[in-house]
N, C-alpha and C positions, 0 to 999 in steps of 0.2 A: 155087031149088034149087042152082044153080051157086055162088052166094055162100056157101051153107052148106058145100059141099064144100071151098072154099078156107079157110073158118074151121076146118074139121076138120084141114086140112093144117097151119095155124098152130098149132093145139092139139097136134097130134102132135109137131111140132118143139119146142114148149115143154115137153111132158111127157118126151120122149125126144130131147133135143138131140144132134145129130151133132157129133163133134169137140169134145166138152166135156172140159175139163181144162186143164192147164198143161204146156207142154214145158219140161223142165229145161234150163238152159243154152241157151235159144233165142237165135237171132241177133237177133230183134226181140221186145221185150216192152213193150207199151204198154197203158195204162189211161186211160179217160176216163169222165166222169160227165155225164149230162144234168142240169144244175142245175135244170131246170124240174120234173122229177119224181123225181129221185134215182136213176134207173137207172145202173148202173155195169157196164162191160164191160172185161175184160182180154183182149187178143189176144196170143198168142205164136206165132212162126213160125220155121221154118228155111228159109233161102233157099240153093239150090244151083244153080249154072249159070244164074243170073238167073231161076229158077223157084221158086214157092212149093212147096217139097218137102213140108212138113208145116205144118199150121195148126191151132191149138186156141183155144178161148175159155172163159172163165168169166164168170159174170155174177150180178148181183143186180138184180132189177127185174121189170118186167111181162112178160106173155106175148109181146107184140109184139117187144120188144127182144131177148128170148132166142131166139125163133123166127127172127127175121130174122138174128141172128148165126149160128145153126145153118145156115140156108139160104145165107148168104154164104160160110161156110167150105166148104160143099159146092161152091159155084160156082167158087171161086178155087183150090181144091186142085189142085196139079200144073200150074197155068197160069203162063205167062211174066209176070213183073212188068210188062213193057210192055203186055201185053194187059189186065191188071187195072187199070192206070192209065186205060185207055180206057173203063171201065165208068162210066156217068153215074149220078147219083142216080135219074133217071127210069128208066133200064134196070133198076136194082136194084129199085125199087119195083114195076115190072111183074112181077117174079118173085113177089111176094107175092100178086098177082092179087086184091086186095080194095081197096075204097075206104077211105081213112084220113082222119081229121080232122087238122087241122094239128098238134095236140099229139101224136097217135099217129104222124104222119109223122116227127116228131123222134125218137120212140122207135125207129121202124123204121130210121132212117138213122144211129143212133149207131154201130153196128159198121162200117158203110160208111165213115163219116167217120174213125173210128179207123184203119181199114186204109189208106185213101187218104193220110192224114197220115203214117203209118208208112213208106210206100214212096216218098215224094216223091223 
């Protein structure tokens, strides 16, 4: 039953993603593609006083990649860049609270990888 609840959370973020869209004239605008499955995610951000003041994403791809991007934007919004850099892939995957196959793990981590590379 618990696993079903988490699947519903993933489906909710997929159907009604948070922070979906593009920030015009963003400070950071990055796109990447998971070559394995074709998922594509674009993340745009405004950084002020070393904080992620505003973050949005757009995507083409599976429910896991879109839902995880939605959940990631919720997680890092208004956080200090230094704190976001400390989030590990394992920390982020725990947020999803479901078991993933290796292929689905790559889908779930696409937005995470894009974000971490953008704020290096």
